[in-house]
mmCIF file of the N, C-alpha and C atoms, coordinates in Angstrom:
data_MODEL
# 
_entry.id   MODEL 
# 
loop_
_atom_site.group_PDB 
_atom_site.id 
_atom_site.type_symbol 
_atom_site.label_atom_id 
_atom_site.label_alt_id 
_atom_site.label_comp_id 
_atom_site.label_asym_id 
_atom_site.label_entity_id 
_atom_site.label_seq_id 
_atom_site.pdbx_PDB_ins_code 
_atom_site.Cartn_x 
_atom_site.Cartn_y 
_atom_site.Cartn_z 
_atom_site.occupancy 
_atom_site.B_iso_or_equiv 
_atom_site.pdbx_formal_charge 
_atom_site.auth_seq_id 
_atom_site.auth_comp_id 
_atom_site.auth_asym_id 
_atom_site.auth_atom_id 
_atom_site.pdbx_PDB_model_num 
ATOM 1   N N  . UNK A 1 1  ? -0.867 29.931  10.103  1.00 0.00 ? 1  UNK A N  1 
ATOM 2   C CA . UNK A 1 1  ? 0.152  29.033  9.625   1.00 0.00 ? 1  UNK A CA 1 
ATOM 3   C C  . UNK A 1 1  ? 1.063  29.811  8.673   1.00 0.00 ? 1  UNK A C  1 
ATOM 4   N N  . UNK A 1 2  ? 2.339  29.589  8.840   1.00 0.00 ? 2  UNK A N  1 
ATOM 5   C CA . UNK A 1 2  ? 3.292  30.293  7.990   1.00 0.00 ? 2  UNK A CA 1 
ATOM 6   C C  . UNK A 1 2  ? 3.384  29.602  6.631   1.00 0.00 ? 2  UNK A C  1 
ATOM 7   N N  . UNK A 1 3  ? 3.942  30.313  5.685   1.00 0.00 ? 3  UNK A N  1 
ATOM 8   C CA . UNK A 1 3  ? 4.121  29.759  4.344   1.00 0.00 ? 3  UNK A CA 1 
ATOM 9   C C  . UNK A 1 3  ? 5.064  28.558  4.380   1.00 0.00 ? 3  UNK A C  1 
ATOM 10  N N  . UNK A 1 4  ? 6.072  28.609  5.272   1.00 0.00 ? 4  UNK A N  1 
ATOM 11  C CA . UNK A 1 4  ? 7.014  27.498  5.385   1.00 0.00 ? 4  UNK A CA 1 
ATOM 12  C C  . UNK A 1 4  ? 6.314  26.248  5.919   1.00 0.00 ? 4  UNK A C  1 
ATOM 13  N N  . UNK A 1 5  ? 5.453  26.416  6.918   1.00 0.00 ? 5  UNK A N  1 
ATOM 14  C CA . UNK A 1 5  ? 4.698  25.283  7.453   1.00 0.00 ? 5  UNK A CA 1 
ATOM 15  C C  . UNK A 1 5  ? 3.743  24.718  6.408   1.00 0.00 ? 5  UNK A C  1 
ATOM 16  N N  . UNK A 1 6  ? 3.106  25.602  5.684   1.00 0.00 ? 6  UNK A N  1 
ATOM 17  C CA . UNK A 1 6  ? 2.187  25.178  4.631   1.00 0.00 ? 6  UNK A CA 1 
ATOM 18  C C  . UNK A 1 6  ? 2.924  24.391  3.554   1.00 0.00 ? 6  UNK A C  1 
ATOM 19  N N  . UNK A 1 7  ? 4.111  24.868  3.183   1.00 0.00 ? 7  UNK A N  1 
ATOM 20  C CA . UNK A 1 7  ? 4.915  24.174  2.181   1.00 0.00 ? 7  UNK A CA 1 
ATOM 21  C C  . UNK A 1 7  ? 5.353  22.801  2.691   1.00 0.00 ? 7  UNK A C  1 
ATOM 22  N N  . UNK A 1 8  ? 5.715  22.726  3.953   1.00 0.00 ? 8  UNK A N  1 
ATOM 23  C CA . UNK A 1 8  ? 6.118  21.443  4.541   1.00 0.00 ? 8  UNK A CA 1 
ATOM 24  C C  . UNK A 1 8  ? 4.968  20.447  4.536   1.00 0.00 ? 8  UNK A C  1 
ATOM 25  N N  . UNK A 1 9  ? 3.781  20.903  4.863   1.00 0.00 ? 9  UNK A N  1 
ATOM 26  C CA . UNK A 1 9  ? 2.608  20.026  4.845   1.00 0.00 ? 9  UNK A CA 1 
ATOM 27  C C  . UNK A 1 9  ? 2.312  19.529  3.438   1.00 0.00 ? 9  UNK A C  1 
ATOM 28  N N  . UNK A 1 10 ? 2.428  20.416  2.485   1.00 0.00 ? 10 UNK A N  1 
ATOM 29  C CA . UNK A 1 10 ? 2.179  20.040  1.098   1.00 0.00 ? 10 UNK A CA 1 
ATOM 30  C C  . UNK A 1 10 ? 3.183  18.985  0.629   1.00 0.00 ? 10 UNK A C  1 
ATOM 31  N N  . UNK A 1 11 ? 4.451  19.155  0.976   1.00 0.00 ? 11 UNK A N  1 
ATOM 32  C CA . UNK A 1 11 ? 5.468  18.175  0.605   1.00 0.00 ? 11 UNK A CA 1 
ATOM 33  C C  . UNK A 1 11 ? 5.187  16.826  1.255   1.00 0.00 ? 11 UNK A C  1 
ATOM 34  N N  . UNK A 1 12 ? 4.773  16.839  2.509   1.00 0.00 ? 12 UNK A N  1 
ATOM 35  C CA . UNK A 1 12 ? 4.460  15.596  3.215   1.00 0.00 ? 12 UNK A CA 1 
ATOM 36  C C  . UNK A 1 12 ? 3.277  14.884  2.567   1.00 0.00 ? 12 UNK A C  1 
ATOM 37  N N  . UNK A 1 13 ? 2.244  15.630  2.211   1.00 0.00 ? 13 UNK A N  1 
ATOM 38  C CA . UNK A 1 13 ? 1.084  15.034  1.550   1.00 0.00 ? 13 UNK A CA 1 
ATOM 39  C C  . UNK A 1 13 ? 1.455  14.441  0.189   1.00 0.00 ? 13 UNK A C  1 
ATOM 40  N N  . UNK A 1 14 ? 2.277  15.146  -0.552  1.00 0.00 ? 14 UNK A N  1 
ATOM 41  C CA . UNK A 1 14 ? 2.703  14.643  -1.860  1.00 0.00 ? 14 UNK A CA 1 
ATOM 42  C C  . UNK A 1 14 ? 3.511  13.361  -1.708  1.00 0.00 ? 14 UNK A C  1 
ATOM 43  N N  . UNK A 1 15 ? 4.396  13.325  -0.718  1.00 0.00 ? 15 UNK A N  1 
ATOM 44  C CA . UNK A 1 15 ? 5.208  12.128  -0.488  1.00 0.00 ? 15 UNK A CA 1 
ATOM 45  C C  . UNK A 1 15 ? 4.326  10.952  -0.085  1.00 0.00 ? 15 UNK A C  1 
ATOM 46  N N  . UNK A 1 16 ? 3.323  11.214  0.765   1.00 0.00 ? 16 UNK A N  1 
ATOM 47  C CA . UNK A 1 16 ? 2.410  10.161  1.200   1.00 0.00 ? 16 UNK A CA 1 
ATOM 48  C C  . UNK A 1 16 ? 1.598  9.620   0.020   1.00 0.00 ? 16 UNK A C  1 
ATOM 49  N N  . UNK A 1 17 ? 1.120  10.500  -0.835  1.00 0.00 ? 17 UNK A N  1 
ATOM 50  C CA . UNK A 1 17 ? 0.351  10.072  -2.010  1.00 0.00 ? 17 UNK A CA 1 
ATOM 51  C C  . UNK A 1 17 ? 1.225  9.293   -2.981  1.00 0.00 ? 17 UNK A C  1 
ATOM 52  N N  . UNK A 1 18 ? 2.477  9.700   -3.128  1.00 0.00 ? 18 UNK A N  1 
ATOM 53  C CA . UNK A 1 18 ? 3.396  8.979   -4.015  1.00 0.00 ? 18 UNK A CA 1 
ATOM 54  C C  . UNK A 1 18 ? 3.651  7.571   -3.463  1.00 0.00 ? 18 UNK A C  1 
ATOM 55  N N  . UNK A 1 19 ? 3.847  7.459   -2.157  1.00 0.00 ? 19 UNK A N  1 
ATOM 56  C CA . UNK A 1 19 ? 4.062  6.159   -1.536  1.00 0.00 ? 19 UNK A CA 1 
ATOM 57  C C  . UNK A 1 19 ? 2.830  5.274   -1.700  1.00 0.00 ? 19 UNK A C  1 
ATOM 58  N N  . UNK A 1 20 ? 1.649  5.844   -1.533  1.00 0.00 ? 20 UNK A N  1 
ATOM 59  C CA . UNK A 1 20 ? 0.414  5.083   -1.706  1.00 0.00 ? 20 UNK A CA 1 
ATOM 60  C C  . UNK A 1 20 ? 0.261  4.620   -3.152  1.00 0.00 ? 20 UNK A C  1 
ATOM 61  N N  . UNK A 1 21 ? 0.585  5.464   -4.103  1.00 0.00 ? 21 UNK A N  1 
ATOM 62  C CA . UNK A 1 21 ? 0.532  5.070   -5.514  1.00 0.00 ? 21 UNK A CA 1 
ATOM 63  C C  . UNK A 1 21 ? 1.471  3.892   -5.775  1.00 0.00 ? 21 UNK A C  1 
ATOM 64  N N  . UNK A 1 22 ? 2.694  3.963   -5.237  1.00 0.00 ? 22 UNK A N  1 
ATOM 65  C CA . UNK A 1 22 ? 3.654  2.887   -5.434  1.00 0.00 ? 22 UNK A CA 1 
ATOM 66  C C  . UNK A 1 22 ? 3.159  1.588   -4.804  1.00 0.00 ? 22 UNK A C  1 
ATOM 67  N N  . UNK A 1 23 ? 2.506  1.712   -3.664  1.00 0.00 ? 23 UNK A N  1 
ATOM 68  C CA . UNK A 1 23 ? 1.956  0.541   -2.994  1.00 0.00 ? 23 UNK A CA 1 
ATOM 69  C C  . UNK A 1 23 ? 0.832  -0.090  -3.815  1.00 0.00 ? 23 UNK A C  1 
ATOM 70  N N  . UNK A 1 24 ? -0.050 0.733   -4.343  1.00 0.00 ? 24 UNK A N  1 
ATOM 71  C CA . UNK A 1 24 ? -1.147 0.235   -5.185  1.00 0.00 ? 24 UNK A CA 1 
ATOM 72  C C  . UNK A 1 24 ? -0.583 -0.423  -6.441  1.00 0.00 ? 24 UNK A C  1 
ATOM 73  N N  . UNK A 1 25 ? 0.438  0.172   -7.011  1.00 0.00 ? 25 UNK A N  1 
ATOM 74  C CA . UNK A 1 25 ? 1.075  -0.417  -8.191  1.00 0.00 ? 25 UNK A CA 1 
ATOM 75  C C  . UNK A 1 25 ? 1.710  -1.764  -7.838  1.00 0.00 ? 25 UNK A C  1 
ATOM 76  N N  . UNK A 1 26 ? 2.320  -1.845  -6.650  1.00 0.00 ? 26 UNK A N  1 
ATOM 77  C CA . UNK A 1 26 ? 2.884  -3.116  -6.214  1.00 0.00 ? 26 UNK A CA 1 
ATOM 78  C C  . UNK A 1 26 ? 1.775  -4.160  -6.064  1.00 0.00 ? 26 UNK A C  1 
ATOM 79  N N  . UNK A 1 27 ? 0.610  -3.723  -5.589  1.00 0.00 ? 27 UNK A N  1 
ATOM 80  C CA . UNK A 1 27 ? -0.538 -4.623  -5.503  1.00 0.00 ? 27 UNK A CA 1 
ATOM 81  C C  . UNK A 1 27 ? -0.934 -5.149  -6.869  1.00 0.00 ? 27 UNK A C  1 
ATOM 82  N N  . UNK A 1 28 ? -0.882 -4.292  -7.870  1.00 0.00 ? 28 UNK A N  1 
ATOM 83  C CA . UNK A 1 28 ? -1.175 -4.738  -9.241  1.00 0.00 ? 28 UNK A CA 1 
ATOM 84  C C  . UNK A 1 28 ? -0.203 -5.839  -9.668  1.00 0.00 ? 28 UNK A C  1 
ATOM 85  N N  . UNK A 1 29 ? 1.069  -5.646  -9.356  1.00 0.00 ? 29 UNK A N  1 
ATOM 86  C CA . UNK A 1 29 ? 2.086  -6.643  -9.714  1.00 0.00 ? 29 UNK A CA 1 
ATOM 87  C C  . UNK A 1 29 ? 1.907  -7.937  -8.924  1.00 0.00 ? 29 UNK A C  1 
ATOM 88  N N  . UNK A 1 30 ? 1.528  -7.823  -7.670  1.00 0.00 ? 30 UNK A N  1 
ATOM 89  C CA . UNK A 1 30 ? 1.254  -9.014  -6.858  1.00 0.00 ? 30 UNK A CA 1 
ATOM 90  C C  . UNK A 1 30 ? 0.106  -9.799  -7.479  1.00 0.00 ? 30 UNK A C  1 
ATOM 91  N N  . UNK A 1 31 ? -0.926 -9.090  -7.903  1.00 0.00 ? 31 UNK A N  1 
ATOM 92  C CA . UNK A 1 31 ? -2.053 -9.754  -8.556  1.00 0.00 ? 31 UNK A CA 1 
ATOM 93  C C  . UNK A 1 31 ? -1.626 -10.538 -9.792  1.00 0.00 ? 31 UNK A C  1 
ATOM 94  N N  . UNK A 1 32 ? -0.753 -9.935  -10.582 1.00 0.00 ? 32 UNK A N  1 
ATOM 95  C CA . UNK A 1 32 ? -0.268 -10.589 -11.796 1.00 0.00 ? 32 UNK A CA 1 
ATOM 96  C C  . UNK A 1 32 ? 0.642  -11.775 -11.475 1.00 0.00 ? 32 UNK A C  1 
ATOM 97  N N  . UNK A 1 33 ? 1.539  -11.594 -10.512 1.00 0.00 ? 33 UNK A N  1 
ATOM 98  C CA . UNK A 1 33 ? 2.578  -12.588 -10.243 1.00 0.00 ? 33 UNK A CA 1 
ATOM 99  C C  . UNK A 1 33 ? 2.146  -13.734 -9.334  1.00 0.00 ? 33 UNK A C  1 
ATOM 100 N N  . UNK A 1 34 ? 1.115  -13.540 -8.554  1.00 0.00 ? 34 UNK A N  1 
ATOM 101 C CA . UNK A 1 34 ? 0.710  -14.566 -7.594  1.00 0.00 ? 34 UNK A CA 1 
ATOM 102 C C  . UNK A 1 34 ? -0.609 -15.242 -7.957  1.00 0.00 ? 34 UNK A C  1 
ATOM 103 N N  . UNK A 1 35 ? -1.039 -15.047 -9.179  1.00 0.00 ? 35 UNK A N  1 
ATOM 104 C CA . UNK A 1 35 ? -2.194 -15.783 -9.664  1.00 0.00 ? 35 UNK A CA 1 
ATOM 105 C C  . UNK A 1 35 ? -3.545 -15.240 -9.213  1.00 0.00 ? 35 UNK A C  1 
ATOM 106 N N  . UNK A 1 36 ? -3.626 -13.931 -9.047  1.00 0.00 ? 36 UNK A N  1 
ATOM 107 C CA . UNK A 1 36 ? -4.903 -13.288 -8.718  1.00 0.00 ? 36 UNK A CA 1 
ATOM 108 C C  . UNK A 1 36 ? -5.306 -12.391 -9.891  1.00 0.00 ? 36 UNK A C  1 
ATOM 109 N N  . UNK A 1 37 ? -5.667 -12.977 -11.019 1.00 0.00 ? 37 UNK A N  1 
ATOM 110 C CA . UNK A 1 37 ? -5.875 -12.171 -12.234 1.00 0.00 ? 37 UNK A CA 1 
ATOM 111 C C  . UNK A 1 37 ? -7.012 -11.161 -12.129 1.00 0.00 ? 37 UNK A C  1 
ATOM 112 N N  . UNK A 1 38 ? -7.959 -11.385 -11.256 1.00 0.00 ? 38 UNK A N  1 
ATOM 113 C CA . UNK A 1 38 ? -9.090 -10.464 -11.138 1.00 0.00 ? 38 UNK A CA 1 
ATOM 114 C C  . UNK A 1 38 ? -8.911 -9.443  -10.027 1.00 0.00 ? 38 UNK A C  1 
ATOM 115 N N  . UNK A 1 39 ? -7.764 -9.477  -9.341  1.00 0.00 ? 39 UNK A N  1 
ATOM 116 C CA . UNK A 1 39 ? -7.531 -8.560  -8.226  1.00 0.00 ? 39 UNK A CA 1 
ATOM 117 C C  . UNK A 1 39 ? -6.411 -7.597  -8.565  1.00 0.00 ? 39 UNK A C  1 
ATOM 118 N N  . UNK A 1 40 ? -6.607 -6.354  -8.172  1.00 0.00 ? 40 UNK A N  1 
ATOM 119 C CA . UNK A 1 40 ? -5.608 -5.315  -8.419  1.00 0.00 ? 40 UNK A CA 1 
ATOM 120 C C  . UNK A 1 40 ? -5.453 -4.481  -7.159  1.00 0.00 ? 40 UNK A C  1 
ATOM 121 N N  . UNK A 1 41 ? -4.356 -3.784  -7.062  1.00 0.00 ? 41 UNK A N  1 
ATOM 122 C CA . UNK A 1 41 ? -4.131 -2.838  -5.988  1.00 0.00 ? 41 UNK A CA 1 
ATOM 123 C C  . UNK A 1 41 ? -4.279 -3.436  -4.605  1.00 0.00 ? 41 UNK A C  1 
ATOM 124 N N  . UNK A 1 42 ? -5.024 -2.733  -3.777  1.00 0.00 ? 42 UNK A N  1 
ATOM 125 C CA . UNK A 1 42 ? -5.186 -3.132  -2.385  1.00 0.00 ? 42 UNK A CA 1 
ATOM 126 C C  . UNK A 1 42 ? -5.899 -4.472  -2.247  1.00 0.00 ? 42 UNK A C  1 
ATOM 127 N N  . UNK A 1 43 ? -6.787 -4.796  -3.175  1.00 0.00 ? 43 UNK A N  1 
ATOM 128 C CA . UNK A 1 43 ? -7.468 -6.092  -3.119  1.00 0.00 ? 43 UNK A CA 1 
ATOM 129 C C  . UNK A 1 43 ? -6.467 -7.236  -3.276  1.00 0.00 ? 43 UNK A C  1 
ATOM 130 N N  . UNK A 1 44 ? -5.510 -7.091  -4.173  1.00 0.00 ? 44 UNK A N  1 
ATOM 131 C CA . UNK A 1 44 ? -4.485 -8.109  -4.361  1.00 0.00 ? 44 UNK A CA 1 
ATOM 132 C C  . UNK A 1 44 ? -3.573 -8.192  -3.131  1.00 0.00 ? 44 UNK A C  1 
ATOM 133 N N  . UNK A 1 45 ? -3.271 -7.060  -2.532  1.00 0.00 ? 45 UNK A N  1 
ATOM 134 C CA . UNK A 1 45 ? -2.463 -7.049  -1.314  1.00 0.00 ? 45 UNK A CA 1 
ATOM 135 C C  . UNK A 1 45 ? -3.196 -7.769  -0.186  1.00 0.00 ? 45 UNK A C  1 
ATOM 136 N N  . UNK A 1 46 ? -4.485 -7.526  -0.050  1.00 0.00 ? 46 UNK A N  1 
ATOM 137 C CA . UNK A 1 46 ? -5.285 -8.203  0.980   1.00 0.00 ? 46 UNK A CA 1 
ATOM 138 C C  . UNK A 1 46 ? -5.290 -9.710  0.758   1.00 0.00 ? 46 UNK A C  1 
ATOM 139 N N  . UNK A 1 47 ? -5.437 -10.136 -0.479  1.00 0.00 ? 47 UNK A N  1 
ATOM 140 C CA . UNK A 1 47 ? -5.444 -11.570 -0.780  1.00 0.00 ? 47 UNK A CA 1 
ATOM 141 C C  . UNK A 1 47 ? -4.089 -12.196 -0.486  1.00 0.00 ? 47 UNK A C  1 
ATOM 142 N N  . UNK A 1 48 ? -3.021 -11.491 -0.855  1.00 0.00 ? 48 UNK A N  1 
ATOM 143 C CA . UNK A 1 48 ? -1.671 -11.978 -0.584  1.00 0.00 ? 48 UNK A CA 1 
ATOM 144 C C  . UNK A 1 48 ? -1.455 -12.156 0.925   1.00 0.00 ? 48 UNK A C  1 
ATOM 145 N N  . UNK A 1 49 ? -1.847 -11.164 1.715   1.00 0.00 ? 49 UNK A N  1 
ATOM 146 C CA . UNK A 1 49 ? -1.672 -11.240 3.169   1.00 0.00 ? 49 UNK A CA 1 
ATOM 147 C C  . UNK A 1 49 ? -2.571 -12.318 3.779   1.00 0.00 ? 49 UNK A C  1 
ATOM 148 N N  . UNK A 1 50 ? -3.731 -12.535 3.194   1.00 0.00 ? 50 UNK A N  1 
ATOM 149 C CA . UNK A 1 50 ? -4.612 -13.616 3.667   1.00 0.00 ? 50 UNK A CA 1 
ATOM 150 C C  . UNK A 1 50 ? -3.956 -14.969 3.409   1.00 0.00 ? 50 UNK A C  1 
ATOM 151 N N  . UNK A 1 51 ? -3.392 -15.139 2.215   1.00 0.00 ? 51 UNK A N  1 
ATOM 152 C CA . UNK A 1 51 ? -2.752 -16.404 1.868   1.00 0.00 ? 51 UNK A CA 1 
ATOM 153 C C  . UNK A 1 51 ? -1.474 -16.637 2.679   1.00 0.00 ? 51 UNK A C  1 
ATOM 154 N N  . UNK A 1 52 ? -0.677 -15.600 2.841   1.00 0.00 ? 52 UNK A N  1 
ATOM 155 C CA . UNK A 1 52 ? 0.620  -15.755 3.491   1.00 0.00 ? 52 UNK A CA 1 
ATOM 156 C C  . UNK A 1 52 ? 0.531  -15.725 5.019   1.00 0.00 ? 52 UNK A C  1 
ATOM 157 N N  . UNK A 1 53 ? -0.288 -14.823 5.573   1.00 0.00 ? 53 UNK A N  1 
ATOM 158 C CA . UNK A 1 53 ? -0.305 -14.614 7.024   1.00 0.00 ? 53 UNK A CA 1 
ATOM 159 C C  . UNK A 1 53 ? -1.633 -15.010 7.681   1.00 0.00 ? 53 UNK A C  1 
ATOM 160 N N  . UNK A 1 54 ? -2.583 -15.461 6.876   1.00 0.00 ? 54 UNK A N  1 
ATOM 161 C CA . UNK A 1 54 ? -3.931 -15.778 7.373   1.00 0.00 ? 54 UNK A CA 1 
ATOM 162 C C  . UNK A 1 54 ? -4.643 -14.570 7.986   1.00 0.00 ? 54 UNK A C  1 
ATOM 163 N N  . UNK A 1 55 ? -4.368 -13.388 7.437   1.00 0.00 ? 55 UNK A N  1 
ATOM 164 C CA . UNK A 1 55 ? -5.009 -12.164 7.908   1.00 0.00 ? 55 UNK A CA 1 
ATOM 165 C C  . UNK A 1 55 ? -6.317 -11.966 7.167   1.00 0.00 ? 55 UNK A C  1 
ATOM 166 N N  . UNK A 1 56 ? -7.291 -11.416 7.857   1.00 0.00 ? 56 UNK A N  1 
ATOM 167 C CA . UNK A 1 56 ? -8.531 -11.004 7.203   1.00 0.00 ? 56 UNK A CA 1 
ATOM 168 C C  . UNK A 1 56 ? -8.275 -9.701  6.453   1.00 0.00 ? 56 UNK A C  1 
ATOM 169 N N  . UNK A 1 57 ? -9.042 -9.440  5.394   1.00 0.00 ? 57 UNK A N  1 
ATOM 170 C CA . UNK A 1 57 ? -8.823 -8.207  4.636   1.00 0.00 ? 57 UNK A CA 1 
ATOM 171 C C  . UNK A 1 57 ? -8.863 -6.938  5.495   1.00 0.00 ? 57 UNK A C  1 
ATOM 172 N N  . UNK A 1 58 ? -9.758 -6.881  6.481   1.00 0.00 ? 58 UNK A N  1 
ATOM 173 C CA . UNK A 1 58 ? -9.825 -5.658  7.291   1.00 0.00 ? 58 UNK A CA 1 
ATOM 174 C C  . UNK A 1 58 ? -8.572 -5.488  8.147   1.00 0.00 ? 58 UNK A C  1 
ATOM 175 N N  . UNK A 1 59 ? -7.899 -6.576  8.491   1.00 0.00 ? 59 UNK A N  1 
ATOM 176 C CA . UNK A 1 59 ? -6.644 -6.464  9.232   1.00 0.00 ? 59 UNK A CA 1 
ATOM 177 C C  . UNK A 1 59 ? -5.563 -5.824  8.358   1.00 0.00 ? 59 UNK A C  1 
ATOM 178 N N  . UNK A 1 60 ? -5.532 -6.222  7.109   1.00 0.00 ? 60 UNK A N  1 
ATOM 179 C CA . UNK A 1 60 ? -4.555 -5.646  6.180   1.00 0.00 ? 60 UNK A CA 1 
ATOM 180 C C  . UNK A 1 60 ? -4.892 -4.189  5.890   1.00 0.00 ? 60 UNK A C  1 
ATOM 181 N N  . UNK A 1 61 ? -6.151 -3.886  5.680   1.00 0.00 ? 61 UNK A N  1 
ATOM 182 C CA . UNK A 1 61 ? -6.552 -2.519  5.346   1.00 0.00 ? 61 UNK A CA 1 
ATOM 183 C C  . UNK A 1 61 ? -6.316 -1.535  6.498   1.00 0.00 ? 61 UNK A C  1 
ATOM 184 N N  . UNK A 1 62 ? -6.277 -2.035  7.722   1.00 0.00 ? 62 UNK A N  1 
ATOM 185 C CA . UNK A 1 62 ? -6.045 -1.149  8.873   1.00 0.00 ? 62 UNK A CA 1 
ATOM 186 C C  . UNK A 1 62 ? -4.585 -0.745  9.028   1.00 0.00 ? 62 UNK A C  1 
ATOM 187 N N  . UNK A 1 63 ? -3.687 -1.448  8.347   1.00 0.00 ? 63 UNK A N  1 
ATOM 188 C CA . UNK A 1 63 ? -2.275 -1.102  8.439   1.00 0.00 ? 63 UNK A CA 1 
ATOM 189 C C  . UNK A 1 63 ? -2.010 0.224   7.737   1.00 0.00 ? 63 UNK A C  1 
ATOM 190 N N  . UNK A 1 64 ? -1.059 0.973   8.264   1.00 0.00 ? 64 UNK A N  1 
ATOM 191 C CA . UNK A 1 64 ? -0.724 2.223   7.580   1.00 0.00 ? 64 UNK A CA 1 
ATOM 192 C C  . UNK A 1 64 ? 0.211  1.929   6.407   1.00 0.00 ? 64 UNK A C  1 
ATOM 193 N N  . UNK A 1 65 ? 0.390  2.892   5.581   1.00 0.00 ? 65 UNK A N  1 
ATOM 194 C CA . UNK A 1 65 ? 1.151  2.737   4.344   1.00 0.00 ? 65 UNK A CA 1 
ATOM 195 C C  . UNK A 1 65 ? 2.571  2.262   4.618   1.00 0.00 ? 65 UNK A C  1 
ATOM 196 N N  . UNK A 1 66 ? 3.232  2.868   5.597   1.00 0.00 ? 66 UNK A N  1 
ATOM 197 C CA . UNK A 1 66 ? 4.611  2.510   5.899   1.00 0.00 ? 66 UNK A CA 1 
ATOM 198 C C  . UNK A 1 66 ? 4.728  1.051   6.333   1.00 0.00 ? 66 UNK A C  1 
ATOM 199 N N  . UNK A 1 67 ? 3.775  0.569   7.149   1.00 0.00 ? 67 UNK A N  1 
ATOM 200 C CA . UNK A 1 67 ? 3.795  -0.819  7.580   1.00 0.00 ? 67 UNK A CA 1 
ATOM 201 C C  . UNK A 1 67 ? 3.592  -1.771  6.409   1.00 0.00 ? 67 UNK A C  1 
ATOM 202 N N  . UNK A 1 68 ? 2.710  -1.423  5.509   1.00 0.00 ? 68 UNK A N  1 
ATOM 203 C CA . UNK A 1 68 ? 2.493  -2.267  4.329   1.00 0.00 ? 68 UNK A CA 1 
ATOM 204 C C  . UNK A 1 68 ? 3.735  -2.342  3.458   1.00 0.00 ? 68 UNK A C  1 
ATOM 205 N N  . UNK A 1 69 ? 4.429  -1.231  3.319   1.00 0.00 ? 69 UNK A N  1 
ATOM 206 C CA . UNK A 1 69 ? 5.660  -1.212  2.523   1.00 0.00 ? 69 UNK A CA 1 
ATOM 207 C C  . UNK A 1 69 ? 6.671  -2.183  3.129   1.00 0.00 ? 69 UNK A C  1 
ATOM 208 N N  . UNK A 1 70 ? 6.788  -2.173  4.461   1.00 0.00 ? 70 UNK A N  1 
ATOM 209 C CA . UNK A 1 70 ? 7.745  -3.071  5.124   1.00 0.00 ? 70 UNK A CA 1 
ATOM 210 C C  . UNK A 1 70 ? 7.329  -4.526  4.927   1.00 0.00 ? 70 UNK A C  1 
ATOM 211 N N  . UNK A 1 71 ? 6.047  -4.820  5.097   1.00 0.00 ? 71 UNK A N  1 
ATOM 212 C CA . UNK A 1 71 ? 5.558  -6.184  4.963   1.00 0.00 ? 71 UNK A CA 1 
ATOM 213 C C  . UNK A 1 71 ? 5.763  -6.713  3.551   1.00 0.00 ? 71 UNK A C  1 
ATOM 214 N N  . UNK A 1 72 ? 5.589  -5.845  2.571   1.00 0.00 ? 72 UNK A N  1 
ATOM 215 C CA . UNK A 1 72 ? 5.675  -6.284  1.165   1.00 0.00 ? 72 UNK A CA 1 
ATOM 216 C C  . UNK A 1 72 ? 7.071  -6.147  0.572   1.00 0.00 ? 72 UNK A C  1 
ATOM 217 N N  . UNK A 1 73 ? 8.025  -5.731  1.382   1.00 0.00 ? 73 UNK A N  1 
ATOM 218 C CA . UNK A 1 73 ? 9.394  -5.588  0.880   1.00 0.00 ? 73 UNK A CA 1 
ATOM 219 C C  . UNK A 1 73 ? 9.894  -6.946  0.385   1.00 0.00 ? 73 UNK A C  1 
ATOM 220 N N  . UNK A 1 74 ? 10.388 -6.967  -0.808  1.00 0.00 ? 74 UNK A N  1 
ATOM 221 C CA . UNK A 1 74 ? 10.915 -8.192  -1.384  1.00 0.00 ? 74 UNK A CA 1 
ATOM 222 C C  . UNK A 1 74 ? 9.891  -9.071  -2.072  1.00 0.00 ? 74 UNK A C  1 
ATOM 223 N N  . UNK A 1 75 ? 8.632  -8.631  -2.092  1.00 0.00 ? 75 UNK A N  1 
ATOM 224 C CA . UNK A 1 75 ? 7.586  -9.422  -2.765  1.00 0.00 ? 75 UNK A CA 1 
ATOM 225 C C  . UNK A 1 75 ? 7.562  -9.051  -4.222  1.00 0.00 ? 75 UNK A C  1 
# 
């Protein structure tokens, strides 16, 4: 693997981790704003999707990060 390819992979991983952090933080805010005081991060997102879409938690957890961002846009 070339140094350029390695650098590209590293940038992609960093961007993915940053997006996941933002998603988890959004879950924290959902927990606060939607009356789930004991739920944070992904647990709050799962509860929100269960309440809004009647999804089971494993259905929400199987979604990739980009799909979750789209679903939670505007929440």
